[in-house]
C-alpha positions as CSV (number, residue, x, y, z in Angstrom):
1,M,-32.8,-31.5,15.5
2,R,-29.9,-29.2,16.1
3,Q,-26.6,-30.7,16.7
4,K,-25.9,-29.7,20.2
5,E,-29.4,-31.6,21.0
6,K,-28.0,-34.7,19.9
7,I,-25.5,-37.4,21.6
8,E,-23.8,-39.5,19.4
9,L,-24.0,-43.1,20.1
10,P,-19.8,-43.9,20.0
11,A,-19.6,-40.6,22.4
12,L,-22.1,-42.3,24.6
13,C,-20.5,-45.6,24.9
14,A,-17.1,-43.6,25.3
15,R,-18.5,-41.9,28.5
16,L,-20.0,-45.3,29.7
17,Q,-16.8,-47.0,29.2
18,N,-14.7,-44.3,31.0
19,S,-17.2,-44.6,33.8
20,M,-17.7,-48.4,34.2
21,N,-14.4,-50.1,32.7
22,Y,-16.2,-52.8,31.0
23,R,-14.2,-55.6,29.4
24,N,-16.1,-55.7,26.3
25,P,-17.5,-52.2,25.8
26,E,-19.3,-52.4,22.6
27,F,-21.1,-55.4,23.6
28,A,-22.2,-54.2,27.1
29,F,-23.2,-50.8,25.2
30,D,-25.6,-52.8,23.2
31,V,-27.1,-54.8,25.9
32,L,-27.5,-52.0,28.2
33,L,-29.0,-49.9,25.1
34,Y,-31.5,-52.9,24.6
35,G,-32.5,-53.1,28.4
36,W,-33.2,-49.4,28.6
37,C,-35.3,-49.5,25.4
38,K,-37.7,-52.6,26.7
39,K,-37.7,-50.9,30.3
40,T,-39.0,-47.5,28.7
41,G,-41.6,-49.4,26.2
42,H,-39.9,-48.7,23.2
43,S,-40.0,-51.3,20.2
44,T,-37.1,-52.9,18.8
45,N,-38.0,-51.1,15.6
46,W,-37.3,-48.2,17.1
47,L,-34.2,-49.5,18.4
48,S,-32.9,-50.2,15.0
49,D,-33.8,-46.5,13.7
50,V,-31.6,-45.4,16.7
51,R,-28.8,-47.4,15.7
52,R,-29.2,-46.5,12.4
53,R,-29.5,-42.6,12.6
54,G,-26.3,-43.0,15.5
55,W,-27.6,-40.6,18.0
56,L,-30.1,-39.9,21.0
57,S,-31.6,-37.0,22.1
58,L,-30.2,-35.3,25.2
59,V,-33.3,-36.0,27.2
60,M,-32.9,-39.8,26.2
61,A,-29.3,-39.9,26.6
62,R,-29.7,-38.9,30.2
63,D,-32.1,-41.3,30.8
64,F,-30.1,-43.9,29.4
65,A,-27.5,-42.6,31.7
66,A,-29.2,-42.7,34.7
67,Y,-30.5,-46.2,33.9
68,C,-26.8,-47.1,33.3
69,G,-25.9,-45.7,36.6
70,Y,-23.6,-43.1,35.8
71,M,-23.7,-39.6,35.8
72,F,-24.4,-37.5,32.5
73,V,-23.2,-33.6,32.5
């Protein structure tokens, strides 16, 4: 996959924190990522793979942002 079609998880966490201002952003990000994973029907193995590789596709990142309630450009 091309680099411009990937969104790194730390960047996604930072964008979420900028718009939501969580007290513990890493924990909030993990909880939201897990909830989104379950909502979309993915397994915890899939989530482990995402965390290991450290990125989401642009389409999935937009879907995750919509799940979290913030706009992703």
